[in-house]
C-alpha positions as CSV (number, residue, x, y, z in Angstrom):
1,M,-23.0,13.9,-7.2
2,R,-22.2,16.3,-4.4
3,A,-24.8,18.8,-5.6
4,C,-27.6,18.6,-8.1
5,A,-29.7,21.1,-10.0
6,A,-33.5,21.1,-9.7
7,P,-35.2,19.3,-12.6
8,P,-36.3,21.7,-15.5
9,F,-39.5,19.6,-15.7
10,A,-42.5,19.1,-13.4
11,A,-41.9,16.9,-10.4
12,D,-44.8,14.6,-11.4
13,A,-43.7,14.4,-15.1
14,P,-43.4,10.7,-16.2
15,R,-39.7,9.6,-16.1
16,V,-38.3,7.6,-19.0
17,D,-35.2,5.4,-19.3
18,D,-33.8,6.5,-22.7
19,A,-31.9,3.5,-24.1
20,R,-29.8,5.8,-26.4
21,W,-27.6,6.8,-23.5
22,R,-26.5,4.7,-20.6
23,A,-24.7,5.5,-17.3
24,H,-21.1,6.4,-17.8
25,D,-21.6,7.4,-21.4
26,L,-19.9,10.7,-22.2
27,L,-21.8,13.3,-24.2
28,R,-20.4,16.3,-26.1
29,V,-22.8,19.2,-25.7
30,A,-23.6,22.1,-27.8
31,R,-24.9,24.0,-24.8
32,L,-26.0,23.3,-21.3
33,A,-28.7,25.6,-19.8
34,P,-27.5,27.1,-16.5
35,S,-29.4,26.3,-13.3
36,D,-30.1,28.5,-10.2
37,N,-27.7,26.6,-7.8
38,E,-24.9,26.0,-10.3
39,P,-21.4,26.3,-8.8
40,D,-19.1,29.0,-10.1
41,W,-16.7,26.5,-11.6
42,V,-19.2,24.8,-14.0
43,R,-19.0,27.3,-16.9
44,G,-15.2,27.2,-16.9
45,A,-15.2,23.4,-16.9
46,L,-17.5,23.3,-19.9
47,A,-15.4,25.9,-21.7
48,R,-12.4,23.7,-21.2
49,A,-14.2,20.4,-22.1
50,P,-17.8,20.6,-23.3
51,W,-18.5,17.1,-22.2
52,V,-20.8,15.6,-19.5
53,V,-21.3,12.1,-18.1
54,V,-24.6,10.3,-18.1
55,R,-25.9,9.8,-14.5
56,R,-27.8,6.7,-13.4
57,T,-31.1,8.6,-13.0
58,C,-34.2,8.7,-15.1
59,A,-35.4,12.1,-16.5
60,A,-38.6,13.3,-18.3
61,A,-38.8,12.8,-22.0
62,G,-36.5,15.1,-23.9
63,F,-33.9,15.3,-21.1
64,V,-31.1,13.2,-19.7
65,A,-29.5,13.3,-16.3
66,V,-25.8,14.2,-16.5
67,G,-22.9,15.3,-14.4
68,V,-20.3,18.0,-15.0
69,R,-16.7,17.3,-13.9
70,G,-14.5,20.1,-12.5
71,C,-10.7,20.2,-12.1
72,V,-10.7,18.5,-8.7
73,R,-12.5,15.5,-7.2
74,S,-14.7,17.7,-5.1
75,E,-16.1,19.5,-8.2
76,R,-19.0,17.4,-9.4
77,F,-22.4,18.8,-10.3
78,G,-25.5,16.9,-11.3
79,T,-27.8,18.5,-13.8
80,W,-30.2,17.9,-16.7
81,L,-29.4,18.1,-20.4
82,N,-31.9,18.8,-23.2
83,T,-31.3,15.9,-25.6
84,E,-31.5,18.4,-28.6
85,D,-28.2,19.8,-27.3
86,I,-26.2,16.6,-27.6
87,E,-23.6,16.7,-30.4
88,S,-22.1,13.2,-30.0
89,S,-21.6,10.4,-27.5
90,S,-18.9,8.0,-26.5
91,S,-19.5,4.8,-24.5
92,P,-16.8,3.2,-22.3
93,E,-16.3,0.5,-24.9
94,D,-15.9,3.1,-27.6
95,L,-12.9,4.4,-25.7
96,R,-11.2,1.1,-24.9
97,D,-8.8,1.2,-27.8
98,V,-8.3,5.0,-28.0
99,E,-4.6,5.8,-27.4
100,P,-3.7,8.6,-25.0
101,L,-1.3,11.4,-26.0
102,S,2.3,10.1,-26.2
103,T,3.3,12.4,-23.4
104,R,0.6,10.8,-21.1
105,R,1.1,7.1,-21.7
106,A,3.5,6.7,-18.8
107,L,0.7,7.5,-16.3
108,P,0.0,4.4,-14.2
109,A,-3.7,4.3,-15.1
110,F,-2.9,4.4,-18.8
111,I,-0.2,1.7,-18.3
112,A,-2.8,-0.5,-16.6
113,L,-5.3,0.1,-19.5
114,A,-2.7,-0.8,-22.1
115,T,-1.9,-4.0,-20.1
116,L,-5.5,-5.0,-20.0
117,R,-5.9,-4.4,-23.8
118,A,-2.7,-6.4,-24.6
119,T,-3.0,-9.3,-22.2
120,A,-4.9,-12.4,-23.3
121,S,-7.1,-12.0,-20.3
122,P,-10.8,-13.1,-19.6
123,L,-11.8,-9.5,-20.5
124,R,-11.5,-10.5,-24.1
125,N,-14.8,-12.4,-23.6
126,H,-16.7,-9.3,-22.5
127,V,-17.6,-5.8,-23.7
128,W,-15.7,-3.3,-21.5
129,G,-14.0,0.1,-21.4
130,P,-12.6,2.9,-19.3
131,T,-14.7,5.3,-17.3
132,G,-13.8,8.0,-14.8
133,S,-10.8,10.2,-15.4
134,A,-9.2,7.9,-17.9
135,G,-12.3,7.7,-20.0
136,F,-12.9,11.4,-19.8
137,E,-9.3,12.2,-21.0
138,L,-9.5,9.7,-23.8
139,A,-12.9,11.2,-25.0
140,T,-12.0,14.9,-24.7
141,G,-8.2,15.0,-25.1
142,V,-8.1,17.2,-22.0
143,P,-5.5,16.1,-19.4
144,T,-7.5,14.7,-16.5
145,L,-5.6,11.8,-15.0
146,T,-2.9,12.3,-12.4
147,A,-0.1,10.0,-11.3
148,S,-2.2,8.9,-8.4
149,S,-5.4,8.3,-10.3
150,D,-7.0,4.8,-10.3
151,L,-8.2,3.2,-13.5
152,D,-11.9,2.9,-13.5
153,I,-13.5,0.4,-16.0
154,L,-17.0,-0.8,-16.8
155,I,-17.6,-4.4,-17.8
156,R,-21.0,-5.3,-19.3
157,L,-22.3,-8.6,-18.0
158,P,-25.9,-9.0,-19.2
159,Q,-25.6,-12.8,-18.7
160,R,-24.6,-14.6,-15.5
161,I,-21.1,-15.8,-15.2
162,S,-19.7,-18.3,-12.7
163,R,-18.2,-17.6,-9.3
164,A,-14.9,-18.9,-10.7
165,A,-15.1,-16.5,-13.6
166,I,-15.7,-13.6,-11.2
167,D,-12.6,-14.7,-9.2
168,T,-10.5,-14.9,-12.4
169,L,-11.6,-11.4,-13.5
170,A,-10.7,-10.0,-10.1
171,Q,-7.3,-11.7,-10.1
172,T,-6.5,-10.5,-13.6
173,L,-7.3,-6.9,-12.7
174,A,-5.3,-7.1,-9.5
175,Q,-2.2,-8.4,-11.3
176,A,-2.5,-5.7,-14.0
177,A,-2.9,-3.0,-11.3
178,S,0.1,-4.3,-9.4
179,R,2.3,-4.2,-12.4
180,A,1.3,-0.7,-13.3
181,G,1.6,0.6,-9.7
182,T,-2.0,1.7,-9.5
183,R,-5.5,0.4,-8.6
184,I,-8.2,-0.8,-10.9
185,D,-11.8,-0.3,-9.9
186,A,-14.2,-2.3,-11.9
187,Q,-17.9,-2.0,-12.0
188,L,-20.1,-4.7,-13.6
189,E,-23.1,-3.7,-15.5
190,T,-25.7,-6.3,-14.7
191,P,-29.5,-6.6,-15.3
192,A,-30.0,-5.2,-11.7
193,G,-27.6,-2.3,-12.2
194,G,-24.0,-1.5,-11.5
195,V,-22.2,-3.7,-9.1
196,A,-18.6,-3.5,-7.9
197,L,-16.5,-6.5,-9.0
198,A,-14.7,-6.3,-5.6
199,E,-18.0,-7.0,-3.8
200,L,-18.9,-10.0,-5.9
201,A,-15.4,-11.4,-5.6
202,A,-15.6,-11.1,-1.9
203,H,-18.6,-13.5,-2.1
204,K,-20.8,-11.4,0.1
205,P,-24.4,-12.7,0.4
206,R,-25.8,-9.4,-0.8
207,V,-24.1,-6.7,-2.9
208,L,-25.0,-3.1,-3.6
209,A,-26.6,-2.6,-7.1
210,R,-27.0,0.9,-8.4
211,A,-29.9,1.3,-10.8
212,S,-31.8,4.3,-12.2
213,S,-34.5,3.7,-9.6
214,G,-31.9,3.9,-6.8
215,A,-29.4,1.8,-5.0
216,Q,-30.3,-1.4,-3.0
217,R,-28.6,-4.5,-1.6
218,I,-29.5,-7.6,-3.5
219,A,-28.6,-11.3,-3.5
220,D,-28.5,-11.8,-7.3
221,P,-27.4,-9.1,-9.7
222,W,-28.7,-11.2,-12.7
223,Q,-32.2,-11.2,-11.3
224,A,-33.6,-8.0,-12.8
225,P,-35.8,-6.0,-10.5
Protein backbone atom coordinates (compact mmCIF):
# COMPACT_ATOMS: atom_id res chain seq x y z
CA MET A 1 0.00 0.00 0.00
CA ARG A 2 1.30 3.44 -0.90
CA ALA A 3 -0.24 5.02 2.22
CA CYS A 4 -1.61 3.54 5.40
CA ALA A 5 -3.79 4.79 8.24
CA ALA A 6 -2.57 4.70 11.81
CA PRO A 7 -4.03 1.72 13.69
CA PRO A 8 -7.18 2.50 15.74
CA PHE A 9 -5.79 0.36 18.56
CA ALA A 10 -2.84 0.69 20.92
CA ALA A 11 0.57 0.09 19.38
CA ASP A 12 1.33 -2.57 22.00
CA ALA A 13 -2.03 -4.34 21.61
CA PRO A 14 -1.58 -8.06 20.90
CA ARG A 15 -1.94 -8.85 17.19
CA VAL A 16 -3.98 -11.82 16.06
CA ASP A 17 -4.13 -13.71 12.78
CA ASP A 18 -7.89 -14.12 12.25
CA ALA A 19 -8.39 -17.25 10.14
CA ARG A 20 -11.83 -16.12 8.99
CA TRP A 21 -10.25 -13.79 6.44
CA ARG A 22 -7.11 -14.31 4.41
CA ALA A 23 -4.96 -12.08 2.24
CA HIS A 24 -6.70 -11.26 -1.08
CA ASP A 25 -10.20 -11.94 0.28
CA LEU A 26 -12.65 -9.19 -0.67
CA LEU A 27 -14.95 -7.86 2.05
CA ARG A 28 -18.19 -5.96 1.50
CA VAL A 29 -18.43 -3.33 4.22
CA ALA A 30 -21.38 -1.67 5.89
CA ARG A 31 -19.14 1.24 6.85
CA LEU A 32 -15.48 2.12 7.15
CA ALA A 33 -14.45 4.60 9.80
CA PRO A 34 -12.47 7.52 8.29
CA SER A 35 -8.87 8.07 9.34
CA ASP A 36 -6.91 11.29 9.78
CA ASN A 37 -4.65 10.84 6.75
CA GLU A 38 -7.26 9.37 4.42
CA PRO A 39 -6.88 10.51 0.78
CA ASP A 40 -9.72 12.51 -0.76
CA TRP A 41 -10.63 9.75 -3.23
CA VAL A 42 -11.39 7.07 -0.61
CA ARG A 43 -15.00 8.03 0.16
CA GLY A 44 -15.88 8.20 -3.52
CA ALA A 45 -14.32 4.79 -4.12
CA LEU A 46 -16.35 3.24 -1.29
CA ALA A 47 -19.54 4.87 -2.56
CA ARG A 48 -18.89 3.35 -5.98
CA ALA A 49 -17.97 -0.09 -4.61
CA PRO A 50 -18.21 -0.69 -0.83
CA TRP A 51 -15.55 -3.40 -0.93
CA VAL A 52 -12.04 -3.67 0.49
CA VAL A 53 -9.30 -6.26 0.12
CA VAL A 54 -7.68 -8.04 3.07
CA ARG A 55 -4.02 -7.10 3.54
CA ARG A 56 -1.32 -9.49 4.69
CA THR A 57 -0.92 -7.77 8.08
CA CYS A 58 -2.07 -8.82 11.54
CA ALA A 59 -4.40 -6.53 13.49
CA ALA A 60 -5.63 -6.39 17.06
CA ALA A 61 -8.67 -8.46 17.99
CA GLY A 62 -11.83 -7.03 16.45
CA PHE A 63 -10.07 -5.48 13.46
CA VAL A 64 -8.75 -6.64 10.09
CA ALA A 65 -6.12 -4.92 7.93
CA VAL A 66 -7.63 -3.95 4.57
CA GLY A 67 -6.90 -1.91 1.49
CA VAL A 68 -9.15 0.43 -0.47
CA ARG A 69 -8.87 0.58 -4.28
CA GLY A 70 -9.35 3.80 -6.21
CA CYS A 71 -9.92 4.30 -9.93
CA VAL A 72 -6.24 4.23 -10.91
CA ARG A 73 -3.28 2.10 -9.90
CA SER A 74 -1.75 4.88 -7.80
CA GLU A 75 -4.86 5.07 -5.62
CA ARG A 76 -4.36 2.43 -2.94
CA PHE A 77 -4.89 3.07 0.77
CA GLY A 78 -4.23 0.70 3.66
CA THR A 79 -6.49 1.00 6.67
CA TRP A 80 -8.23 -1.00 9.42
CA LEU A 81 -11.76 -2.36 9.40
CA ASN A 82 -13.87 -3.17 12.45
CA THR A 83 -14.96 -6.78 11.95
CA GLU A 84 -18.50 -5.88 13.04
CA ASP A 85 -18.79 -3.80 9.85
CA ILE A 86 -18.22 -6.73 7.49
CA GLU A 87 -21.35 -7.69 5.55
CA SER A 88 -19.94 -10.50 3.42
CA SER A 89 -16.71 -11.89 2.00
CA SER A 90 -15.49 -13.44 -1.25
CA SER A 91 -12.28 -15.44 -1.55
CA PRO A 92 -10.41 -15.80 -4.85
CA GLU A 93 -11.70 -19.37 -5.23
CA ASP A 94 -15.28 -18.13 -4.70
CA LEU A 95 -14.82 -15.93 -7.79
CA ARG A 96 -13.18 -18.47 -10.11
CA ASP A 97 -16.40 -19.48 -11.87
CA VAL A 98 -18.19 -16.13 -11.72
CA GLU A 99 -18.90 -14.86 -15.23
CA PRO A 100 -18.17 -11.23 -16.11
CA LEU A 101 -20.83 -9.12 -17.79
CA SER A 102 -21.31 -10.11 -21.44
CA THR A 103 -20.03 -6.72 -22.55
CA ARG A 104 -16.76 -7.30 -20.65
CA ARG A 105 -15.90 -10.88 -21.64
CA ALA A 106 -13.71 -9.82 -24.56
CA LEU A 107 -11.16 -8.16 -22.27
CA PRO A 108 -7.87 -10.09 -22.49
CA ALA A 109 -7.69 -10.83 -18.75
CA PHE A 110 -11.19 -12.31 -18.77
CA ILE A 111 -10.36 -14.33 -21.89
CA ALA A 112 -7.31 -15.70 -20.06
CA LEU A 113 -9.43 -16.57 -17.02
CA ALA A 114 -12.01 -18.37 -19.20
CA THR A 115 -9.17 -20.29 -20.87
CA LEU A 116 -7.78 -21.44 -17.52
CA ARG A 117 -11.22 -22.59 -16.38
CA ALA A 118 -11.96 -24.49 -19.60
CA THR A 119 -8.57 -26.07 -20.21
CA ALA A 120 -7.72 -29.47 -18.77
CA SER A 121 -4.71 -27.94 -17.07
CA PRO A 122 -2.77 -28.78 -13.89
CA LEU A 123 -4.79 -26.06 -12.16
CA ARG A 124 -7.63 -28.55 -11.83
CA ASN A 125 -5.62 -30.22 -9.08
CA HIS A 126 -5.45 -27.06 -6.98
CA VAL A 127 -7.68 -24.49 -5.30
CA TRP A 128 -7.26 -21.20 -7.14
CA GLY A 129 -9.03 -18.06 -8.26
CA PRO A 130 -8.64 -14.50 -9.56
CA THR A 131 -7.36 -11.60 -7.49
CA GLY A 132 -6.46 -8.01 -8.42
CA SER A 133 -8.64 -6.09 -10.86
CA ALA A 134 -10.33 -9.19 -12.28
CA GLY A 135 -11.33 -10.49 -8.88
CA PHE A 136 -12.52 -7.06 -7.78
CA GLU A 137 -14.73 -6.65 -10.84
CA LEU A 138 -16.21 -10.13 -10.51
CA ALA A 139 -17.02 -9.57 -6.83
CA THR A 140 -18.43 -6.06 -7.15
CA GLY A 141 -19.82 -5.87 -10.68
CA VAL A 142 -18.04 -2.52 -11.04
CA PRO A 143 -15.93 -2.23 -14.25
CA THR A 144 -12.32 -2.33 -13.06
CA LEU A 145 -10.29 -4.19 -15.69
CA THR A 146 -8.89 -2.42 -18.73
CA ALA A 147 -7.68 -3.79 -22.04
CA SER A 148 -4.10 -3.62 -20.75
CA SER A 149 -4.77 -5.25 -17.35
CA ASP A 150 -2.92 -8.42 -16.39
CA LEU A 151 -4.77 -11.37 -14.91
CA ASP A 152 -3.71 -11.93 -11.29
CA ILE A 153 -4.48 -15.31 -9.74
CA LEU A 154 -3.85 -16.99 -6.40
CA ILE A 155 -3.07 -20.72 -6.21
CA ARG A 156 -3.26 -22.37 -2.79
CA LEU A 157 -0.41 -24.84 -2.31
CA PRO A 158 -0.41 -26.00 1.33
CA GLN A 159 1.51 -29.12 0.32
CA ARG A 160 4.84 -29.29 -1.49
CA ILE A 161 4.76 -29.98 -5.22
CA SER A 162 7.64 -31.07 -7.40
CA ARG A 163 9.90 -28.83 -9.43
CA ALA A 164 8.46 -30.43 -12.57
CA ALA A 165 4.93 -29.54 -11.43
CA ILE A 166 6.02 -25.94 -10.83
CA ASP A 167 7.45 -25.81 -14.37
CA THR A 168 4.24 -27.27 -15.84
CA LEU A 169 2.11 -24.70 -14.02
CA ALA A 170 4.27 -21.85 -15.29
CA GLN A 171 4.16 -23.17 -18.86
CA THR A 172 0.39 -23.60 -18.74
CA LEU A 173 -0.15 -20.03 -17.57
CA ALA A 174 2.30 -18.65 -20.14
CA GLN A 175 0.47 -20.43 -22.96
CA ALA A 176 -2.95 -19.19 -21.78
CA ALA A 177 -1.60 -15.66 -21.45
CA SER A 178 -0.09 -15.75 -24.94
CA ARG A 179 -3.37 -16.91 -26.49
CA ALA A 180 -5.30 -14.16 -24.70
CA GLY A 181 -2.76 -11.45 -25.47
CA THR A 182 -2.11 -10.55 -21.85
CA ARG A 183 0.06 -11.54 -18.88
CA ILE A 184 -0.86 -13.85 -16.02
CA ASP A 185 0.74 -13.12 -12.67
CA ALA A 186 0.34 -16.06 -10.29
CA GLN A 187 1.02 -15.99 -6.57
CA LEU A 188 1.31 -19.26 -4.68
CA GLU A 189 -0.05 -19.38 -1.14
CA THR A 190 2.37 -21.59 0.79
CA PRO A 191 2.94 -22.29 4.50
CA ALA A 192 5.62 -19.57 4.49
CA GLY A 193 3.36 -16.99 2.79
CA GLY A 194 2.75 -15.71 -0.72
CA VAL A 195 5.42 -16.57 -3.29
CA ALA A 196 5.49 -15.60 -6.97
CA LEU A 197 5.24 -18.59 -9.28
CA ALA A 198 7.71 -16.88 -11.63
CA GLU A 199 10.38 -16.87 -8.93
CA LEU A 200 9.94 -20.55 -8.14
CA ALA A 201 9.88 -21.46 -11.84
CA ALA A 202 13.18 -19.61 -12.27
CA HIS A 203 14.66 -22.06 -9.72
CA LYS A 204 16.23 -19.33 -7.65
CA PRO A 205 17.99 -20.56 -4.50
CA ARG A 206 15.89 -18.19 -2.39
CA VAL A 207 12.49 -16.64 -3.12
CA LEU A 208 10.60 -13.76 -1.55
CA ALA A 209 7.80 -14.95 0.75
CA ARG A 210 5.25 -12.41 1.94
CA ALA A 211 3.70 -13.27 5.29
CA SER A 212 1.70 -11.36 7.89
CA SER A 213 4.90 -10.93 9.88
CA GLY A 214 6.68 -9.32 6.92
CA ALA A 215 8.54 -10.30 3.76
CA GLN A 216 11.74 -12.32 3.72
CA ARG A 217 13.80 -14.39 1.29
CA ILE A 218 13.68 -18.08 2.07
CA ALA A 219 14.98 -21.32 0.55
CA ASP A 220 11.87 -23.45 1.13
CA PRO A 221 8.33 -21.99 1.00
CA TRP A 222 6.91 -25.22 2.43
CA GLN A 223 8.94 -24.90 5.57
CA ALA A 224 6.68 -22.80 7.77
CA PRO A 225 8.49 -20.11 9.77
